[in-house]
C-alpha positions as CSV (number, residue, x, y, z in Angstrom):
1,M,51.9,189.7,-31.7
2,Q,50.0,192.8,-32.8
3,P,46.6,194.0,-31.9
4,A,43.9,193.5,-34.6
5,C,43.1,197.2,-34.8
6,I,45.6,200.0,-34.3
7,N,42.8,202.5,-33.7
8,S,41.9,200.7,-30.5
9,L,45.0,201.9,-28.8
10,T,43.0,204.3,-26.7
11,N,45.6,205.2,-24.0
12,M,48.3,206.3,-26.4
13,Q,47.9,208.8,-29.2
14,M,49.8,208.1,-32.4
15,A,52.9,210.1,-32.0
16,P,54.3,212.0,-35.0
17,M,57.7,210.4,-34.6
18,W,56.6,206.8,-35.6
19,H,53.9,204.8,-37.3
20,I,52.8,201.2,-37.5
21,Q,53.6,199.4,-40.7
22,D,51.5,196.4,-41.8
23,G,53.5,193.2,-42.3
24,Q,52.7,192.2,-45.8
25,D,56.1,190.4,-46.0
26,G,55.4,187.8,-43.4
27,R,57.2,189.6,-40.6
28,G,54.2,191.0,-38.9
29,R,53.4,194.6,-38.0
30,R,56.3,196.8,-36.8
31,V,57.1,200.3,-35.6
32,I,58.8,202.6,-38.1
33,A,60.5,205.9,-37.1
34,D,59.2,208.9,-38.9
35,K,61.9,211.3,-37.8
36,G,65.5,211.1,-36.7
37,L,66.2,210.3,-33.1
38,K,69.3,210.4,-30.9
39,A,70.4,208.3,-28.0
40,G,68.2,209.0,-24.9
41,D,65.2,210.3,-26.9
42,V,61.9,208.7,-25.8
43,V,60.6,206.9,-28.9
44,L,57.2,205.6,-27.6
45,E,55.4,204.9,-24.3
46,D,52.5,202.6,-23.4
47,D,50.4,202.1,-20.3
48,A,49.8,198.5,-19.3
49,A,46.4,197.1,-20.1
50,A,46.9,195.1,-16.9
51,W,49.8,194.2,-14.7
52,C,50.3,191.8,-11.8
53,L,53.0,191.6,-9.2
54,I,55.1,188.4,-9.3
55,S,54.6,186.2,-6.3
56,D,57.7,186.9,-4.3
57,R,57.2,190.6,-4.7
58,L,53.7,190.8,-3.3
59,S,54.8,192.2,0.1
60,Q,57.5,194.5,-1.3
61,F,55.6,196.6,-3.8
62,C,52.3,198.4,-3.8
63,D,49.5,196.6,-5.6
64,C,48.0,199.9,-6.6
65,C,51.0,201.9,-8.0
66,L,54.0,199.5,-8.0
67,A,56.0,201.7,-5.6
68,P,58.4,199.9,-3.3
69,I,57.1,199.7,0.3
70,E,59.1,199.2,3.5
71,R,56.1,198.7,5.9
72,P,53.4,197.0,3.8
73,L,49.7,197.7,4.6
74,R,48.2,194.2,3.9
75,C,44.6,193.5,2.9
76,S,43.0,192.1,6.1
77,A,40.7,189.9,4.1
78,C,42.9,188.0,1.5
79,K,46.2,188.6,3.2
80,T,47.8,188.8,-0.3
81,A,47.6,192.4,-1.6
82,C,49.8,195.0,0.1
83,Y,49.7,198.8,-0.3
84,L,51.8,201.8,0.3
85,D,49.2,203.5,2.5
86,R,45.5,203.5,3.2
87,E,44.8,206.0,0.3
88,H,46.3,203.5,-2.2
89,Q,44.3,200.7,-0.6
90,R,41.1,202.8,-0.9
91,R,41.9,203.6,-4.5
92,A,42.5,200.0,-5.5
93,W,39.2,199.0,-3.8
94,Q,37.1,201.8,-5.3
95,A,38.4,201.2,-8.8
96,G,36.9,197.7,-8.6
97,A,40.2,195.8,-9.1
98,H,40.9,194.5,-5.7
99,R,37.2,194.4,-4.6
100,L,36.6,191.8,-7.2
101,E,39.9,189.9,-6.9
102,C,39.8,189.7,-3.1
103,A,37.1,187.0,-3.0
104,A,39.0,184.9,-5.5
105,L,42.3,185.2,-3.5
106,R,40.4,184.3,-0.3
107,S,39.0,181.2,-2.0
108,C,42.5,179.7,-2.4
109,A,44.2,181.0,0.7
110,P,46.9,180.5,2.0
111,H,48.1,179.5,-1.5
112,V,48.9,182.3,-3.9
113,P,48.0,181.6,-7.6
114,P,50.8,181.8,-10.2
115,T,51.3,185.3,-11.7
116,A,49.8,184.4,-15.1
117,V,46.7,183.1,-13.4
118,R,46.3,186.3,-11.4
119,L,46.9,188.4,-14.5
120,A,44.2,186.5,-16.4
121,L,41.8,186.9,-13.5
122,R,42.5,190.7,-13.4
123,C,42.1,191.2,-17.1
124,V,38.7,189.4,-17.2
125,L,37.4,191.0,-14.0
126,R,38.3,194.5,-15.2
127,D,36.5,193.8,-18.5
128,W,33.4,192.4,-16.8
129,H,33.4,195.4,-14.4
130,A,33.7,197.8,-17.4
131,S,30.4,196.5,-18.8
132,S,28.5,197.5,-15.7
133,T,30.2,200.8,-14.7
134,T,31.7,203.8,-16.2
135,A,34.0,204.5,-13.2
136,L,36.9,202.6,-14.6
137,P,40.5,203.5,-15.4
138,A,41.4,204.0,-19.0
139,S,43.5,200.8,-18.9
140,G,40.3,198.8,-18.1
141,H,38.9,199.5,-21.6
142,R,41.8,197.8,-23.4
143,Y,40.8,194.1,-23.0
144,S,39.8,194.0,-26.7
145,E,43.4,195.0,-27.6
146,V,44.7,192.2,-25.4
147,L,42.4,189.7,-27.3
148,G,43.7,191.2,-30.5
149,L,47.2,189.9,-29.7
150,V,48.1,186.6,-31.3
151,H,48.3,183.5,-29.1
152,H,50.4,181.2,-31.4
153,W,48.6,178.1,-30.1
154,E,49.5,175.9,-33.0
155,E,53.2,176.8,-32.6
156,L,53.3,176.0,-28.8
157,Q,55.1,172.9,-27.6
158,D,52.8,170.3,-26.2
159,A,53.9,170.8,-22.6
160,A,53.2,174.5,-22.9
161,K,49.7,173.8,-24.2
162,V,49.0,171.5,-21.2
163,E,50.4,174.2,-18.9
164,C,48.2,176.9,-20.4
165,A,45.2,174.7,-20.1
166,Q,45.9,173.9,-16.5
167,M,46.3,177.5,-15.6
168,G,43.2,178.4,-17.6
169,A,41.2,175.9,-15.4
170,A,42.7,177.4,-12.3
171,A,41.8,181.0,-13.4
172,H,38.2,179.9,-14.2
173,S,37.9,178.4,-10.7
174,L,39.0,181.6,-9.1
175,L,36.7,183.6,-11.4
176,R,33.7,181.6,-10.2
177,A,34.6,182.4,-6.6
178,A,34.9,186.1,-7.4
179,A,32.1,186.8,-9.9
180,P,29.9,183.8,-11.1
181,D,28.4,186.0,-13.8
182,A,31.8,186.8,-15.2
183,A,32.8,183.2,-15.1
184,A,29.6,182.3,-17.1
185,A,30.7,184.6,-19.9
186,V,34.1,183.1,-20.4
187,S,35.3,179.5,-20.9
188,V,38.4,177.6,-19.7
189,R,39.4,177.6,-23.4
190,D,39.2,181.4,-23.5
191,L,41.4,181.7,-20.5
192,A,43.9,179.2,-21.8
193,L,44.2,181.2,-25.0
194,L,44.5,184.4,-22.9
195,I,47.4,182.9,-20.9
196,A,49.0,181.8,-24.2
197,R,48.8,185.4,-25.3
198,F,50.6,186.4,-22.1
199,G,53.4,183.9,-22.9
200,C,54.5,185.6,-26.0
201,N,53.3,189.2,-25.6
202,S,53.9,190.2,-21.9
203,H,56.8,192.1,-20.5
204,T,58.5,191.6,-17.2
205,I,58.2,194.9,-15.4
206,S,61.5,195.6,-13.6
207,D,62.9,198.2,-11.3
208,D,65.7,200.6,-12.1
209,E,68.3,197.9,-11.3
210,L,66.6,195.3,-13.7
211,Q,65.2,193.2,-10.8
212,P,61.8,191.7,-11.8
213,V,58.8,193.2,-10.0
214,A,55.6,192.4,-12.0
215,V,54.3,191.1,-15.4
216,G,52.4,193.5,-17.6
217,I,50.6,193.3,-20.9
218,F,51.3,196.3,-23.2
219,P,49.4,196.1,-26.5
220,L,51.4,198.9,-28.2
221,G,54.7,197.9,-26.6
222,A,54.2,194.5,-28.0
223,M,54.6,195.9,-31.5
224,V,58.3,196.7,-31.0
225,N,60.1,193.8,-32.6
226,H,63.2,192.0,-31.4
227,S,66.7,192.6,-32.7
228,C,70.0,191.2,-31.5
229,H,71.4,194.7,-32.4
230,P,68.5,196.9,-31.1
231,N,68.2,200.6,-31.4
232,T,66.0,201.1,-28.3
233,V,65.9,199.8,-24.7
234,H,62.8,199.8,-22.5
235,A,62.4,200.8,-18.9
236,F,59.4,201.2,-16.6
237,R,57.8,203.9,-14.7
238,G,55.2,202.2,-12.5
239,G,52.8,200.5,-15.0
240,R,54.1,202.4,-18.0
241,I,56.7,201.0,-20.5
242,V,59.1,203.6,-22.0
243,F,61.2,202.9,-25.1
244,R,64.3,205.1,-25.4
245,A,66.8,205.2,-28.3
246,V,70.2,203.9,-27.5
247,R,71.8,205.1,-30.7
248,T,70.9,207.3,-33.7
249,I,67.7,206.1,-35.4
250,Q,67.2,207.3,-39.0
251,P,63.8,208.2,-40.5
252,G,62.3,205.0,-42.0
253,E,64.3,202.7,-39.7
254,E,62.4,200.0,-37.8
255,V,62.3,200.6,-34.0
256,T,63.6,197.5,-32.3
257,T,64.4,196.2,-28.8
258,S,66.0,193.1,-27.4
259,Y,63.9,190.3,-25.7
260,T,67.0,188.4,-24.6
261,E,70.3,188.9,-22.8
262,L,72.7,190.4,-25.3
263,A,75.9,189.0,-23.6
264,A,75.0,185.5,-24.8
265,T,75.9,183.2,-27.6
266,R,73.7,183.2,-30.7
267,W,72.6,179.7,-29.8
268,E,71.5,180.9,-26.3
269,R,69.6,183.8,-27.8
270,R,68.0,181.6,-30.4
271,A,66.9,179.0,-27.8
272,A,65.5,181.7,-25.5
273,L,63.5,183.3,-28.3
274,L,62.1,179.9,-29.5
275,E,61.2,178.7,-26.0
276,H,59.6,181.9,-24.7
277,H,58.6,184.0,-27.7
278,L,58.1,181.4,-30.5
279,F,60.4,183.3,-32.8
280,D,63.5,181.9,-34.6
281,I,66.3,184.4,-35.4
282,D,67.6,181.9,-37.9
283,G,64.2,181.4,-39.6
284,P,63.3,182.9,-43.0
285,G,61.2,185.7,-41.4
286,A,64.2,187.0,-39.6
287,A,66.5,187.2,-42.5
288,A,67.1,190.9,-42.1
289,E,68.2,190.3,-38.6
290,R,71.3,188.4,-39.5
291,S,74.5,190.3,-39.1
292,P,77.0,190.5,-42.0
293,H,79.3,188.5,-39.7
294,T,76.8,185.7,-39.2
295,A,77.9,182.4,-40.5
296,A,76.8,178.7,-40.5
297,P,79.0,175.7,-40.0
298,A,79.8,173.7,-43.1
299,A,77.5,170.7,-42.1
300,A,74.8,172.7,-40.4
301,G,72.1,172.3,-43.0
302,P,69.1,174.6,-43.3
303,A,67.9,176.8,-40.4
304,T,65.4,175.2,-38.2
305,G,62.3,176.4,-36.5
306,T,60.4,177.5,-39.6
307,S,56.7,177.3,-40.0
308,A,54.9,173.9,-39.8
309,T,54.1,174.0,-43.5
310,A,57.7,174.5,-44.5
311,V,59.0,171.6,-42.5
312,G,56.2,169.2,-43.1
313,G,53.9,169.4,-40.1
314,R,53.6,170.5,-36.5
315,Q,55.4,167.4,-35.1
316,Q,58.4,168.0,-37.3
317,Q,58.5,171.6,-36.2
318,Q,58.3,170.7,-32.5
319,A,61.1,168.2,-32.9
320,R,63.3,170.8,-34.5
321,V,62.6,173.3,-31.8
322,Q,63.3,170.6,-29.2
323,A,66.7,170.0,-30.8
324,V,67.5,173.7,-30.3
325,L,66.2,173.7,-26.7
326,Q,68.2,170.5,-26.0
327,C,71.3,172.0,-27.5
328,E,71.7,169.5,-30.3
329,P,73.4,171.1,-33.3
330,Q,72.7,169.5,-36.7
331,Q,76.4,169.1,-37.3
332,P,77.2,165.6,-35.8
333,P,80.1,165.5,-33.3
334,T,83.3,163.6,-34.1
335,A,83.3,162.2,-30.6
336,K,80.8,162.0,-27.7
337,V,81.9,161.2,-24.1
338,V,79.9,160.8,-20.9
339,L,81.8,162.5,-18.2
340,A,81.8,160.0,-15.3
341,G,80.6,161.4,-12.0
342,S,79.7,164.8,-13.6
343,A,76.1,164.3,-14.9
344,A,77.4,165.7,-18.1
345,H,78.1,164.6,-21.7
346,L,80.8,166.1,-23.9
347,S,80.4,166.5,-27.7
348,V,83.6,167.2,-29.6
349,Y,83.7,168.8,-33.1
350,R,86.7,169.1,-35.4
351,C,86.2,172.7,-36.6
352,Q,87.6,176.1,-35.8
353,Q,84.2,177.8,-35.2
354,P,81.1,176.8,-33.2
355,P,79.1,174.0,-34.8
356,W,75.9,176.1,-35.0
357,R,75.0,179.3,-36.9
358,H,77.1,181.9,-35.1
359,D,78.0,185.6,-35.3
360,E,81.2,187.5,-34.5
361,R,80.6,187.8,-30.7
362,D,80.5,183.9,-30.4
363,S,84.2,183.7,-31.2
364,W,85.3,185.4,-28.0
365,L,82.3,184.4,-25.9
366,T,83.3,180.8,-26.3
367,A,87.0,181.0,-26.8
368,V,89.4,178.5,-25.2
369,V,93.1,179.1,-24.9
370,L,96.2,177.0,-24.3
371,A,97.9,178.3,-21.2
372,G,101.0,177.5,-19.1
373,A,104.2,175.8,-19.9
374,G,106.1,179.1,-19.7
375,A,104.4,180.5,-22.8
376,E,101.7,183.1,-23.3
377,S,98.2,181.9,-23.8
378,V,97.3,181.1,-27.4
379,S,94.0,180.6,-29.1
380,W,93.0,176.9,-29.3
381,G,89.3,176.5,-30.0
382,G,86.1,176.9,-28.2
383,M,83.8,175.4,-25.5
384,W,80.3,176.2,-24.4
385,G,77.9,174.3,-22.1
386,C,74.4,174.5,-20.6
387,R,71.9,172.6,-18.6
388,Q,69.5,170.9,-21.0
389,T,65.8,171.6,-20.7
390,V,63.9,168.6,-19.5
391,S,61.9,167.1,-22.3
392,G,58.1,167.3,-22.1
393,A,57.6,163.6,-22.9
394,S,55.4,163.0,-19.9
395,A,53.3,166.1,-20.7
396,A,53.0,165.0,-24.4
397,S,51.6,161.6,-23.3
398,A,48.9,163.3,-21.2
399,E,48.2,166.1,-23.7
400,A,45.1,164.7,-25.3
401,A,43.2,163.9,-22.1
402,C,44.2,167.1,-20.4
403,L,43.3,169.4,-23.3
404,E,40.1,167.6,-24.0
405,S,39.0,168.0,-20.3
406,F,39.7,171.7,-20.4
407,G,37.9,172.2,-23.8
408,V,41.1,173.3,-25.6
409,E,41.7,171.7,-29.0
410,G,45.2,170.7,-29.9
411,R,44.8,172.7,-33.2
412,L,42.7,175.8,-33.1
413,G,43.5,177.0,-36.6
414,G,43.8,180.6,-37.8
415,A,46.8,181.5,-35.7
416,Q,48.6,184.4,-37.2
417,H,52.3,184.2,-37.7
418,S,54.2,186.9,-35.9
419,T,57.9,187.5,-35.3
420,R,57.2,189.7,-32.3
421,A,57.0,188.5,-28.7
422,A,57.9,190.2,-25.4
423,H,59.3,189.3,-22.0
424,G,57.8,185.9,-21.0
425,L,54.9,184.5,-19.2
426,G,56.0,185.6,-15.7
427,A,54.4,182.4,-14.1
428,Q,56.3,179.9,-12.0
429,S,56.2,177.4,-14.9
430,A,56.8,173.8,-14.7
431,R,59.4,174.0,-17.4
432,E,61.5,176.5,-15.5
433,S,61.3,174.5,-12.3
434,E,62.4,171.4,-14.1
435,R,65.4,173.2,-15.7
436,G,68.6,172.2,-14.1
437,S,67.5,168.7,-13.1
438,G,68.7,167.2,-16.3
439,M,72.2,166.6,-17.9
440,V,74.7,169.2,-18.7
441,A,75.6,169.4,-22.3
442,I,79.2,170.5,-23.0
443,H,80.3,171.3,-26.6
444,S,84.0,171.7,-27.6
445,W,85.5,172.4,-31.0
446,F,89.0,172.7,-32.3
447,P,90.8,171.8,-35.5
448,G,93.0,169.1,-34.0
449,C,92.6,165.4,-33.2
450,F,90.5,164.7,-30.1
451,E,92.5,161.8,-28.9
452,T,95.6,163.9,-28.7
453,H,93.9,166.4,-26.4
454,K,91.4,164.1,-24.8
455,A,92.6,164.4,-21.2
456,A,92.8,168.2,-21.3
457,V,89.4,168.7,-23.0
458,E,87.7,166.4,-20.5
459,Q,89.4,168.1,-17.5
460,L,88.1,171.5,-18.7
461,A,84.7,170.1,-19.4
462,R,84.4,168.8,-15.9
463,R,85.4,172.1,-14.5
464,Y,82.9,173.8,-16.7
465,T,80.2,171.4,-15.4
466,A,81.2,172.1,-11.8
467,A,80.9,175.9,-12.5
468,L,77.4,175.5,-13.9
469,Q,76.4,173.4,-10.8
470,L,77.8,176.1,-8.5
471,Q,75.8,178.7,-10.3
472,Q,72.6,176.6,-9.9
473,G,73.1,176.5,-6.1
474,L,74.2,180.1,-5.6
475,D,70.8,181.6,-4.7
476,G,70.5,178.9,-2.0
477,L,73.8,179.7,-0.5
478,L,73.0,183.4,-0.4
479,A,69.6,182.9,1.0
480,S,71.0,180.7,3.8
481,G,73.5,183.3,4.9
482,K,76.5,181.6,3.4
483,A,77.6,184.5,1.2
484,A,81.3,184.3,2.4
485,A,81.4,180.7,1.5
486,A,79.9,181.5,-1.9
487,V,82.6,184.1,-2.5
488,Q,85.4,181.6,-1.8
489,Q,83.8,178.9,-4.0
490,L,83.4,181.3,-6.9
491,R,87.0,182.5,-6.5
492,D,88.3,178.9,-6.6
493,T,86.2,178.1,-9.6
494,L,87.3,181.2,-11.6
495,Q,90.9,180.3,-10.7
496,V,90.9,176.9,-12.2
497,L,89.0,178.1,-15.3
498,S,91.2,181.1,-16.1
499,P,94.4,181.3,-18.2
500,A,96.5,182.3,-15.1
501,V,95.9,179.0,-13.4
502,G,99.5,177.9,-13.3
503,A,100.1,174.2,-12.7
504,S,97.1,173.4,-10.4
505,G,95.4,170.2,-11.2
506,S,98.0,169.2,-13.9
507,A,101.6,168.2,-14.1
508,A,104.0,171.0,-13.0
509,G,104.8,173.3,-15.9
510,A,102.5,171.5,-18.3
511,A,100.3,173.5,-20.6
512,Q,96.5,173.2,-20.1
513,L,93.3,174.5,-21.5
514,A,91.5,177.4,-20.0
515,L,88.6,179.7,-20.8
516,G,89.4,182.8,-22.8
517,P,89.4,186.1,-20.9
518,C,86.0,187.2,-22.4
519,H,84.3,183.8,-22.2
520,V,80.6,184.0,-21.4
521,L,80.9,181.6,-18.4
522,R,83.8,183.6,-16.9
523,M,81.8,186.8,-17.4
524,R,78.8,185.3,-15.6
525,L,80.9,183.9,-12.8
526,L,82.5,187.3,-12.2
527,A,79.0,188.8,-12.0
528,D,78.0,186.1,-9.5
529,L,81.1,186.8,-7.5
530,H,80.3,190.5,-7.5
531,R,76.8,189.7,-6.2
532,A,78.0,187.3,-3.6
533,A,80.7,189.8,-2.4
534,L,78.0,192.5,-2.0
535,A,75.9,190.1,0.0
536,A,78.9,189.2,2.2
537,E,79.7,193.0,2.6
538,D,83.1,192.3,1.2
539,W,83.4,195.7,-0.4
540,S,87.0,195.3,-1.7
541,T,86.2,192.0,-3.5
542,A,83.0,193.5,-4.9
543,L,84.9,196.5,-6.2
544,A,87.8,194.5,-7.7
545,T,85.4,192.2,-9.4
546,A,83.3,195.0,-10.8
547,R,86.4,196.6,-12.3
548,Q,87.3,193.2,-13.9
549,L,83.8,193.1,-15.4
550,L,83.8,196.6,-16.9
551,P,86.0,195.9,-20.0
552,L,84.0,192.7,-20.6
553,H,80.7,194.6,-20.4
554,Q,82.1,197.2,-22.8
555,Q,82.9,194.4,-25.3
556,A,79.7,192.4,-24.8
557,Y,77.1,195.2,-24.8
558,Q,76.4,198.2,-26.9
559,E,77.9,201.5,-25.8
560,V,74.6,202.7,-24.4
561,W,72.9,199.8,-22.5
562,P,71.6,199.3,-19.0
563,Q,74.1,196.6,-17.8
564,P,77.3,198.6,-18.3
565,G,75.6,201.7,-16.8
566,L,74.5,199.8,-13.7
567,L,77.9,198.3,-13.3
568,W,79.5,201.7,-13.3
569,A,76.9,202.7,-10.7
570,S,77.9,199.8,-8.5
571,V,81.6,200.9,-8.9
572,A,80.6,204.5,-7.9
573,K,78.8,203.3,-4.8
574,L,81.6,201.1,-3.7
575,E,84.3,203.7,-4.3
576,N,82.2,206.3,-2.4
577,L,81.7,203.8,0.4
578,L,85.4,203.3,0.7
579,E,85.9,207.1,0.7
580,R,87.8,207.3,-2.5
581,P,86.2,210.5,-4.0
582,S,88.2,210.8,-7.2
583,P,87.4,207.3,-8.7
584,A,83.9,207.5,-7.2
585,L,83.3,210.8,-9.1
586,A,84.6,209.4,-12.4
587,A,82.5,206.2,-12.1
588,A,79.3,208.1,-11.2
589,Q,79.8,210.4,-14.2
590,A,80.3,207.4,-16.5
591,A,77.2,205.8,-15.0
592,T,75.1,208.9,-15.4
593,R,76.1,209.3,-19.1
594,I,74.7,205.9,-19.9
595,L,71.7,205.7,-17.5
596,E,70.3,209.1,-18.5
597,C,69.8,207.5,-21.9
598,T,68.5,204.2,-20.8
599,H,66.5,205.1,-17.7
600,G,65.8,208.8,-18.1
601,S,67.2,211.8,-16.1
602,G,64.5,211.6,-13.5
603,S,65.0,207.9,-12.6
604,A,65.9,206.9,-9.1
605,V,69.2,205.4,-10.2
606,V,70.3,208.6,-12.0
607,R,69.4,210.7,-9.0
608,G,71.5,208.3,-6.9
609,M,74.5,208.9,-9.1
610,Q,74.0,212.6,-9.0
611,R,74.1,212.5,-5.2
612,I,77.3,210.5,-5.3
613,E,78.8,213.0,-7.8
614,L,77.9,215.9,-5.4
615,E,79.3,214.0,-2.3
616,A,82.5,212.9,-4.1
617,S,83.1,216.3,-5.6
618,T,82.6,218.0,-2.1
619,Q,84.9,215.4,-0.5
620,Q,87.5,215.8,-3.3
621,Q,87.5,219.6,-2.7
622,Q,87.9,219.1,1.0
623,Q,90.8,216.8,0.5
624,Q,92.4,219.3,-1.9
625,Q,92.0,222.1,0.6
626,Q,93.4,219.9,3.4
627,Q,96.4,219.1,1.2
628,L,97.0,222.8,0.5
629,R,96.9,223.6,4.2
630,V,99.4,220.8,4.9
631,E,101.7,222.1,2.2
632,A,101.3,225.7,3.5
633,D,102.2,224.5,7.0
634,R,105.2,222.6,5.7
635,G,106.4,225.7,3.9
636,E,106.1,227.8,7.0
637,D,108.1,225.2,9.0
638,E,110.8,225.2,6.4
639,G,110.9,229.0,6.4
640,H,111.4,229.1,10.2
641,N,114.2,226.5,10.0
């Protein structure tokens, strides 16, 4: 995932605090710290070679500077690009970016091309414009660096190849409408490979609250490798990515970040990295990543997802990757049950730990407890489930004809192996739209006999499935103005899944199975409840839920990480809204301590917390003065009496 030539990084000077180390050990190039760094220090920065707003943010952010806009100034020609003001619109037009793109966007109006297609169009048009003018931003000269990033074509799943080829054809059609000379200089094959590079090298540009805004390609930022125990986190200032240390980094230590959600099981992290970044954390190239607490189940066999040569060919490799994406552990279940009426199947394993390679956090992220019957909850086993990714069988059958028509060979050869990939394609991909339409896979494991616990396990699995289905429909409920209904449904779901359920749904006084207090599904349902309560303006529920989440976040994430900091910020805002200055001040201070390290002291979210600190401190002083006056008046009254 690294550029072919480090010296081509024209927009960032090599800083004295790090250097790029060549990957002679099969792990690819990587960033190495040259000096000691502490939490909050900026490690490195990189401007995007190009970025493009995601489709549903086109009217909310400026297409020139990425600033949020309340009253968008829309391009009168294409009706797609929006700007903060006329000055930003003029700058975008004079720089050549929108002047060239506008004709392409008009040619497909009223439809808006996928983000990856628009990003490919922007990259090629900027490069073509650079060959005919010198009045170009520095980022416009970085196209060669983008082409120096690896595309991993041989390692792509067949459905992904078809998707890249289709989007390459769409981008070429738009390019012909915008600049026929530019289209003549690039083929559909070139554009398909460019989009494949986006898939494993791009970053999702997010705002301070981690909401996605755009997709950017950062050649230097792409060199920071993944770790499940990262020492940096990245944030964005417009079109610039900034990596900050989240703990002490020693000289000679590799600089790493996380491409995935950290509050997730190892299987989830592995599947996300394989699907979106073509990197296996259980593969031989990632051996150093494994924690000392990582373990494999007795019957798990060798790690999957290694190179095609190691496993005997590309088809075998794709089959093994599909097994991970379909959540099919190599360890066979002792029992498999189709849950009638639930669109789910349950796999049961007779073991104490998860039936896949796992690490220490999996034990509490998947824990199931035995609750009720007048006794305290006791550890019982584990359960985890997910919606299976729909197989690309239909895409595979059409692969040959589709790739041939687009001029993209199935095997291009010469693809470099790299363990580094960034934050996804950013397009509205067919794979993502299909996700959720398949079966739910539930896995349960415990050391006892399944027949003895069959009814209880199946009951919990059905409740788990219902919770996943509720999560799938949550955005629709909120978008349709049914936030209050969503709050109630989430409360009910959490109740039947939690250890404090009592006797609901079972014989009075009988023990039953429930999710452990730190289970990953419970954590995500609480986060959904917090979001729904905010949408419903149910401030008390939102605050209570956030306070329930705080200890879970402190266990699931590193001490300095954006999610706990943003949760503290939400608590501070709610406490301040409810006019409780003392807890508001404490929460704002806790948020500021974290967010200054992850976002920087000048970020909007930190400035917001500083305002709350000032307001809460002032209100607290006023309340104290009022209390002193009341006590003084009471003393005078007692003296007169």
